[in-house]
C-alpha positions as CSV (number, residue, x, y, z in Angstrom):
1,X,52.3,48.7,-55.6
2,X,54.1,44.9,-56.0
3,X,56.0,43.6,-53.5
4,X,58.9,41.5,-53.9
5,X,59.8,38.6,-51.7
6,X,63.3,37.3,-51.3
7,X,64.0,33.5,-49.9
8,X,67.0,33.8,-47.8
9,X,68.2,30.5,-46.6
10,X,70.0,30.6,-42.9
11,X,73.3,28.9,-42.7
12,X,73.8,26.7,-40.1
13,X,77.4,27.0,-38.1
14,X,78.9,24.6,-36.1
15,X,78.2,25.0,-32.4
16,X,81.8,25.3,-30.7
17,X,82.2,23.1,-27.4
18,X,84.4,23.4,-24.3
19,X,85.7,20.4,-22.5
20,X,86.2,20.4,-18.5
21,X,89.2,21.0,-17.1
22,X,91.1,18.2,-15.8
23,X,90.7,18.1,-12.2
24,X,93.9,18.4,-9.8
25,X,92.3,18.7,-6.8
26,X,93.6,17.5,-3.7
27,X,92.3,16.4,0.1
28,X,93.1,20.1,1.8
29,X,94.3,22.8,0.2
30,X,95.4,21.3,-3.0
31,X,97.4,18.7,-1.4
32,X,96.9,14.8,-1.9
33,X,96.7,12.1,0.6
34,X,100.6,11.1,0.0
35,X,101.7,14.6,0.3
36,X,99.7,14.9,3.3
37,X,101.4,11.8,4.8
38,X,104.9,13.2,3.9
39,X,104.1,16.8,5.2
40,X,102.3,15.1,8.3
41,X,105.8,13.2,9.1
42,X,108.4,16.4,8.6
43,X,105.9,18.6,10.5
44,X,105.9,15.9,13.5
45,X,109.6,15.8,13.4
46,X,110.3,19.5,13.3
47,X,107.4,20.3,16.4
48,X,109.2,17.2,18.5
49,X,112.3,18.8,18.1
50,X,111.1,22.3,19.1
51,X,109.6,20.7,22.1
52,X,111.9,18.7,23.3
53,X,114.7,21.6,23.0
54,X,115.4,23.1,19.8
55,X,119.1,23.9,18.9
56,X,121.1,20.8,18.2
57,X,117.3,19.0,18.0
58,X,116.9,20.7,14.7
59,X,120.0,19.7,13.5
60,X,119.6,16.4,13.5
61,X,116.1,16.4,12.6
62,X,116.7,18.5,9.6
63,X,117.4,16.0,7.2
64,X,113.6,14.6,7.7
65,X,111.6,17.6,7.4
66,X,113.9,19.0,4.7
67,X,113.3,16.1,3.1
68,X,109.8,15.9,3.7
69,X,109.2,19.4,2.3
70,X,111.0,18.6,-0.7
71,X,108.9,15.4,-1.8
72,X,105.8,17.4,-1.0
73,X,106.5,20.3,-3.4
74,X,109.1,19.7,-5.4
75,X,107.7,18.9,-9.3
76,X,109.4,16.7,-11.4
77,X,107.3,16.1,-14.9
78,X,104.8,17.7,-13.4
79,X,103.9,16.0,-10.6
80,X,105.2,16.2,-6.9
81,X,108.6,13.8,-6.1
82,X,106.2,11.8,-3.5
83,X,103.8,10.8,-6.3
84,X,106.5,9.3,-8.5
85,X,107.5,6.8,-5.8
86,X,104.8,4.5,-5.5
87,X,105.7,4.4,-9.8
88,X,109.4,3.5,-9.1
89,X,108.9,1.3,-6.5
90,X,106.3,-0.8,-8.7
91,X,108.8,-0.6,-11.7
92,X,111.7,-1.7,-9.7
93,X,109.2,-4.8,-8.6
94,X,108.5,-5.8,-11.7
95,X,112.2,-5.7,-13.3
96,X,113.3,-7.9,-10.2
97,X,110.9,-10.2,-11.3
98,X,111.0,-10.0,-14.6
99,X,107.9,-8.9,-15.8
100,X,109.3,-6.4,-18.4
101,X,110.4,-9.3,-20.8
102,X,108.1,-11.8,-22.5
103,X,109.0,-14.9,-24.8
104,X,106.2,-16.9,-26.1
105,X,106.8,-20.6,-25.4
106,X,106.7,-21.9,-29.1
107,X,106.7,-25.6,-28.1
108,X,104.5,-25.5,-25.2
109,X,100.7,-25.9,-26.2
110,X,98.1,-23.2,-24.6
111,X,94.9,-24.3,-22.7
112,X,92.2,-24.1,-25.2
113,X,89.8,-20.8,-25.1
114,X,92.9,-18.9,-24.0
115,X,94.7,-15.5,-26.0
116,X,98.3,-15.6,-26.3
117,X,98.9,-12.3,-24.8
118,X,101.7,-11.0,-22.4
119,X,101.2,-9.9,-19.1
120,X,97.8,-9.7,-17.3
121,X,96.3,-10.6,-20.6
122,X,96.8,-13.9,-20.9
123,X,94.0,-14.2,-18.2
124,X,91.7,-13.2,-21.0
125,X,89.2,-15.8,-22.7
126,X,87.6,-15.9,-25.9
127,X,84.0,-17.1,-26.5
128,X,82.3,-17.5,-30.0
129,X,78.5,-16.1,-29.7
130,X,76.6,-19.2,-31.3
131,X,73.8,-16.8,-32.6
132,X,75.8,-13.9,-33.9
133,X,79.1,-15.6,-34.7
134,X,80.7,-12.5,-33.2
135,X,84.0,-13.0,-30.9
136,X,83.7,-12.3,-27.2
137,X,86.5,-11.4,-25.3
138,X,85.9,-12.3,-21.2
139,X,88.1,-10.7,-18.3
140,X,87.7,-12.9,-15.4
141,X,89.6,-10.6,-13.3
142,X,87.7,-7.2,-14.7
143,X,84.6,-9.3,-15.1
144,X,83.8,-8.0,-18.3
145,X,82.6,-9.2,-21.9
146,X,83.9,-7.5,-24.9
147,X,82.7,-7.4,-28.8
148,X,84.4,-5.2,-31.5
149,X,82.5,-3.8,-34.6
150,X,84.4,-2.2,-37.5
151,X,82.8,1.3,-38.9
152,X,82.7,2.8,-42.2
153,X,82.0,6.6,-42.6
154,X,82.7,9.5,-44.8
155,X,85.3,11.7,-44.2
156,X,84.4,14.1,-41.5
157,X,86.1,17.4,-42.6
158,X,84.8,17.3,-46.1
159,X,81.1,17.7,-45.1
160,X,79.3,20.6,-45.1
161,X,78.6,22.7,-41.5
162,X,75.3,21.6,-41.4
163,X,75.8,18.2,-42.0
164,X,78.9,17.9,-39.4
165,X,76.5,19.6,-36.8
166,X,73.8,16.9,-37.8
167,X,76.2,14.2,-37.3
168,X,78.0,15.5,-33.9
169,X,74.4,15.7,-32.4
170,X,73.2,12.0,-33.8
171,X,76.9,11.2,-32.1
172,X,75.9,12.5,-28.9
173,X,72.4,10.3,-29.2
174,X,75.1,7.4,-29.4
175,X,76.5,8.6,-26.3
176,X,73.3,8.8,-24.3
177,X,72.2,5.4,-25.3
178,X,75.7,3.8,-23.7
179,X,74.9,6.0,-20.6
180,X,71.4,5.1,-20.1
181,X,72.0,1.2,-19.7
182,X,73.7,1.3,-16.6
183,X,75.2,-2.2,-17.7
184,X,78.2,-0.9,-20.4
185,X,81.5,-0.6,-18.3
186,X,83.4,0.8,-21.3
187,X,83.0,2.0,-25.0
188,X,86.1,2.3,-26.5
189,X,86.5,3.7,-30.2
190,X,89.5,3.1,-32.0
191,X,91.1,4.9,-34.8
192,X,94.6,3.6,-36.6
193,X,96.6,4.2,-39.4
194,X,97.9,0.8,-41.4
195,X,100.1,0.2,-44.3
196,X,98.3,-0.3,-47.3
197,X,98.6,-3.8,-48.9
198,X,97.3,-2.2,-51.8
199,X,94.4,-4.6,-52.4
200,X,92.0,-1.7,-53.1
201,X,94.0,-0.5,-56.2
202,X,94.5,-3.9,-57.0
203,X,90.8,-4.9,-57.3
204,X,90.1,-1.4,-59.0
205,X,92.4,-2.0,-62.1
206,X,91.2,-5.7,-62.3
207,X,87.4,-4.4,-62.5
208,X,88.0,-1.1,-64.3
209,X,91.6,-1.5,-66.0
210,X,92.0,-2.7,-69.7
211,X,94.7,-5.3,-69.3
212,X,95.4,-5.5,-73.5
213,X,99.2,-6.3,-73.0
214,X,100.1,-2.7,-74.4
215,X,102.7,-0.9,-72.9
216,X,100.6,1.8,-71.3
217,X,98.4,-1.0,-69.5
218,X,101.5,-2.6,-68.4
219,X,103.3,0.3,-66.7
220,X,99.9,1.4,-64.9
221,X,99.8,-2.0,-63.5
222,X,103.5,-1.8,-62.3
223,X,102.7,1.8,-60.6
224,X,99.7,0.2,-59.2
225,X,101.6,-2.6,-57.9
226,X,104.6,-0.5,-56.5
227,X,102.6,2.4,-55.0
228,X,99.6,0.5,-53.1
229,X,102.0,-1.1,-50.4
230,X,103.5,2.2,-49.7
231,X,100.3,4.0,-49.2
232,X,98.2,3.6,-45.6
233,X,94.7,3.2,-44.8
234,X,92.6,4.5,-41.9
235,X,90.4,1.8,-39.9
236,X,88.0,2.4,-37.2
237,X,86.4,0.2,-34.3
238,X,84.0,0.5,-31.8
239,X,84.4,-1.8,-28.5
240,X,81.7,-2.3,-26.4
241,X,82.4,-4.1,-22.9
242,X,79.9,-5.4,-20.6
243,X,80.2,-5.1,-16.6
244,X,79.0,-8.4,-15.7
245,X,78.6,-7.1,-12.1
246,X,75.8,-4.7,-13.0
247,X,74.5,-7.1,-15.2
248,X,74.3,-9.7,-12.8
249,X,70.4,-10.0,-12.5
250,X,70.0,-10.1,-16.4
251,X,72.6,-12.7,-16.7
252,X,71.2,-15.0,-14.3
253,X,67.5,-14.5,-15.8
254,X,69.3,-15.4,-19.4
255,X,70.5,-18.4,-18.1
256,X,74.0,-17.4,-16.3
257,X,77.2,-18.3,-17.0
258,X,79.5,-16.8,-20.3
259,X,76.2,-18.2,-22.2
260,X,73.9,-15.6,-20.3
261,X,76.2,-12.8,-20.3
262,X,76.4,-13.5,-24.4
263,X,72.5,-13.2,-24.4
264,X,72.4,-9.9,-22.2
265,X,75.5,-8.4,-24.4
266,X,73.5,-8.9,-27.5
267,X,70.7,-6.6,-26.5
268,X,73.5,-4.0,-26.2
269,X,75.1,-4.9,-29.5
270,X,71.6,-4.3,-31.1
271,X,70.8,-1.4,-29.4
272,X,74.3,0.4,-30.1
273,X,74.0,-0.8,-34.0
274,X,70.3,0.8,-34.4
275,X,72.3,4.0,-32.4
276,X,75.0,4.2,-34.9
277,X,73.2,3.5,-37.8
278,X,70.8,6.3,-37.0
279,X,74.0,8.5,-37.1
280,X,74.7,7.9,-40.3
281,X,78.0,5.5,-39.3
282,X,77.8,2.0,-40.8
283,X,79.0,-0.9,-39.1
284,X,80.2,-3.4,-41.0
285,X,79.0,-6.3,-38.3
286,X,80.8,-8.0,-35.3
287,X,84.1,-9.1,-35.9
288,X,84.4,-13.0,-35.4
289,X,87.4,-14.1,-33.4
290,X,89.3,-14.2,-36.8
291,X,89.1,-10.8,-37.3
292,X,90.3,-9.8,-33.7
293,X,93.2,-12.1,-34.4
294,X,94.4,-10.1,-37.7
295,X,94.0,-7.1,-35.4
296,X,95.9,-7.8,-32.8
297,X,98.5,-9.7,-34.8
298,X,98.8,-6.4,-36.7
299,X,99.0,-4.4,-33.9
300,X,102.4,-6.1,-32.5
301,X,103.3,-7.1,-35.7
302,X,102.6,-4.1,-38.2
303,X,105.4,-5.6,-40.7
304,X,103.0,-8.6,-41.3
305,X,99.6,-6.7,-41.7
306,X,99.8,-6.3,-45.8
307,X,100.2,-9.5,-46.0
308,X,97.5,-10.4,-43.5
309,X,95.3,-8.4,-45.6
310,X,96.1,-9.4,-49.2
311,X,95.6,-13.3,-47.5
312,X,93.2,-13.4,-45.7
313,X,92.9,-17.1,-44.4
314,X,95.8,-16.6,-43.1
315,X,96.4,-15.5,-38.9
316,X,92.9,-16.5,-38.4
317,X,93.3,-17.8,-34.8
318,X,93.3,-15.7,-31.8
319,X,95.5,-18.5,-30.2
320,X,98.5,-17.3,-32.2
321,X,97.7,-14.0,-32.7
322,X,100.3,-12.4,-29.9
323,X,103.7,-11.4,-30.2
324,X,106.5,-13.8,-30.2
325,X,108.3,-11.3,-27.8
326,X,108.2,-8.1,-25.9
327,X,110.9,-5.9,-24.2
328,X,109.6,-2.9,-22.1
329,X,111.4,-0.5,-21.0
330,X,110.8,3.1,-19.0
331,X,109.6,5.2,-21.7
332,X,108.9,2.9,-24.9
333,X,107.7,-1.0,-25.7
334,X,109.5,-3.2,-28.2
335,X,107.7,-6.1,-29.9
336,X,108.3,-8.2,-33.1
337,X,108.9,-5.6,-36.0
338,X,108.6,-2.5,-34.2
339,X,108.9,-0.1,-31.9
340,X,105.9,1.6,-30.0
341,X,105.5,4.7,-27.4
342,X,102.2,5.9,-25.7
343,X,100.9,9.3,-25.1
344,X,98.3,10.4,-22.8
345,X,95.8,13.3,-23.4
346,X,96.6,15.1,-20.6
347,X,94.6,18.2,-21.1
348,X,91.8,18.4,-23.9
349,X,90.9,22.1,-25.4
350,X,90.5,24.6,-22.6
351,X,89.2,27.4,-24.9
352,X,86.1,26.8,-27.6
353,X,87.1,24.3,-30.4
354,X,85.0,23.2,-32.9
355,X,84.1,19.7,-33.8
356,X,87.0,18.3,-35.8
357,X,89.4,19.6,-33.6
358,X,91.4,16.5,-33.9
359,X,92.1,16.3,-37.4
360,X,95.6,17.8,-37.0
361,X,96.3,14.7,-35.2
362,X,94.2,12.1,-37.0
363,X,95.1,13.4,-40.5
364,X,98.9,13.1,-40.2
365,X,100.5,11.4,-43.0
366,X,103.9,9.3,-43.1
367,X,103.1,7.9,-39.7
368,X,101.5,5.2,-38.1
369,X,99.6,5.4,-35.0
370,X,96.6,4.4,-33.2
371,X,94.3,6.9,-31.3
372,X,91.9,5.3,-28.4
373,X,88.8,7.2,-26.8
374,X,88.0,5.2,-24.0
375,X,84.6,6.5,-22.5
376,X,83.4,5.1,-19.1
377,X,79.8,5.7,-18.4
378,X,78.7,6.8,-15.0
379,X,75.1,5.9,-13.6
380,X,73.1,8.5,-12.5
381,X,73.3,8.5,-8.9
382,X,76.7,7.6,-9.1
383,X,77.4,11.0,-11.2
384,X,75.4,12.9,-8.5
385,X,77.0,11.8,-5.8
386,X,80.4,12.4,-7.2
387,X,79.4,15.8,-8.5
388,X,77.5,16.9,-4.8
389,X,81.6,15.7,-3.3
390,X,83.3,18.2,-5.7
391,X,80.8,21.0,-4.9
392,X,81.7,20.5,-0.9
393,X,85.3,19.9,-1.8
394,X,85.1,23.5,-3.4
395,X,83.2,25.2,-1.0
396,X,85.1,24.1,2.1
397,X,88.8,25.0,-0.1
398,X,87.2,28.2,-0.5
399,X,86.3,28.9,2.8
400,X,89.6,27.5,4.1
401,X,91.6,29.2,1.6
402,X,89.7,32.8,2.8
403,X,90.5,32.2,6.4
404,X,94.1,31.5,5.9
405,X,94.1,34.8,3.5
406,X,95.4,32.8,0.3
407,X,93.8,34.1,-2.7
408,X,91.2,32.5,-5.1
409,X,92.8,32.0,-8.6
410,X,91.2,31.5,-12.1
411,X,92.3,27.7,-12.2
412,X,90.1,27.2,-9.0
413,X,87.0,29.4,-10.5
414,X,87.1,27.6,-13.6
415,X,86.9,23.9,-12.0
416,X,84.0,25.2,-9.8
417,X,82.3,26.4,-12.7
418,X,82.7,23.1,-14.9
419,X,81.3,21.1,-11.5
420,X,78.1,23.4,-11.7
421,X,77.8,22.9,-15.6
422,X,78.0,18.9,-15.4
423,X,75.4,19.7,-12.6
424,X,73.2,21.0,-15.0
425,X,73.5,18.9,-17.6
426,X,72.8,16.1,-15.6
427,X,69.6,17.4,-14.5
428,X,69.0,18.2,-17.7
429,X,68.8,14.6,-18.7
430,X,72.2,14.0,-20.2
431,X,74.7,11.2,-19.4
432,X,78.0,11.8,-17.8
433,X,81.1,9.9,-19.3
434,X,84.8,10.1,-18.1
435,X,87.3,10.5,-21.3
436,X,90.4,8.9,-21.6
437,X,92.5,9.6,-25.0
438,X,95.8,7.4,-26.0
439,X,98.1,7.5,-28.7
440,X,99.9,4.7,-29.6
441,X,102.9,5.4,-32.3
442,X,104.5,3.1,-34.1
443,X,108.0,2.9,-36.3
444,X,110.4,0.7,-37.2
445,X,113.4,2.3,-35.3
446,X,114.1,4.4,-32.4
447,X,115.3,7.5,-34.3
448,X,112.1,7.0,-36.7
449,X,109.9,6.3,-33.5
450,X,111.7,9.8,-31.5
451,X,110.9,12.0,-34.9
452,X,107.2,10.6,-35.0
453,X,106.2,11.4,-31.6
454,X,107.8,14.8,-31.9
455,X,105.2,15.1,-35.2
456,X,102.3,13.8,-33.0
457,X,103.0,16.2,-30.3
458,X,103.1,19.4,-32.6
459,X,100.2,17.8,-34.2
460,X,98.4,18.0,-30.7
461,X,99.7,21.5,-30.1
462,X,97.7,22.5,-33.2
463,X,94.6,20.7,-31.7
464,X,94.7,22.5,-28.7
465,X,95.7,19.5,-26.7
466,X,98.5,18.7,-24.1
467,X,100.1,15.1,-24.4
468,X,102.7,13.5,-22.5
469,X,104.7,10.3,-22.7
470,X,103.8,7.9,-20.1
471,X,106.5,6.2,-18.2
472,X,106.7,3.1,-16.1
473,X,103.9,1.2,-17.6
474,X,104.0,1.4,-21.5
475,X,102.8,-2.5,-21.9
476,X,99.6,-1.6,-20.1
477,X,99.5,1.7,-22.0
478,X,99.7,0.1,-25.6
479,X,97.1,-2.8,-24.6
480,X,94.5,0.0,-24.1
481,X,95.8,2.8,-27.1
482,X,96.6,-0.1,-29.5
483,X,94.0,-3.0,-28.9
484,X,89.9,-2.7,-29.2
485,X,89.5,-4.7,-26.0
486,X,88.4,-1.9,-23.5
487,X,91.6,-2.2,-21.4
488,X,92.2,0.5,-18.8
489,X,95.4,1.9,-17.1
């Protein structure tokens, strides 16, 4: 009998992933060090009053132990009151010291090689690599050297599931490459929306259009001229920061100083470029100091961004790329031509999600924002010690809770399972990275900024993420979220 064979192609499905929970563990029974200190002060006053005779002494010491209990356990915005004290103290200190306002001194020349940036970023120095022409930013305090490259890629959400899964796996190899080095301090992925200057449409019309002087040609050219600046475009950069302390031996071998550090960083740049191309990402080359200056100027002064894009010779100096004025408030930041607010991704999805889960946030239209993902690689030995410490803390806390009769809840069990999974991944040879997600939202008015914040928070909910607006540190958060300088907060 004739046999009939049929070839069935197996469809490749995306593999869902789950993020580890944000650890909210303390030193003892979930209490942090500050909570234990505050609780200890209240407990000592209460016990001392009891041993001294009780009665009226309990009433005299009541303000102390009642206040200690309130500071320890009463939450404000998800954090105990006692943990807000350092934040408020530092804010008052900066307010009295005049550190919330920045005005550029126009007539005072700046030292050569410095960046005209506010706050602690004034210590940053620029260095141009003589071999690649890349602009390198040196932070003498953090002892890091940073370079930036712009990356182009196809729309991930438009790819078929098999291609998406392949690209996710390839990106995992890129991160694993960064972890194996041991000399990389931070890897930053910055995805930002910018007002489109219309140069792309204008170039297309100049190349493909027929400008014959007819009514249709003039109308079409006028439409392109008006519609271009009203649109928006997406730009993605990847910043690589070298830990000069961890690479001290290699830097000395390469000649020492900034020149030796640049030589070591070039090795990391070549490795990262190869890994990005393997992942089907197209780096456009490492940015020059002038190109970095345009990004910095556009972040502080978004209204000038279309002009800088149309006229490539403008804004090409890091010495003048900073803002003219900055006003920082408790929950916002005001720069030259815009208001800003920074949100922290405080909780990544707790359930299984597919790659591309951030599309509601990244593809939101009509909102000018920057999404920054800061990846801090951990050395294998350091990650192993950290995991062992977490395991010991979980087991000891579990025994302590069982001793006092406290019930084990699902949150502690889920955190312990995450620790065990991280240990298994580390044993299997995978790298360990700490992720920090920041969203910088920009608008021309305060009312528009509040509306954009509400829209982004709703989009984050659709992406199964939880966001919180940072307070008391908006200036530092903005530099980490909107600037490709691998800054931390």
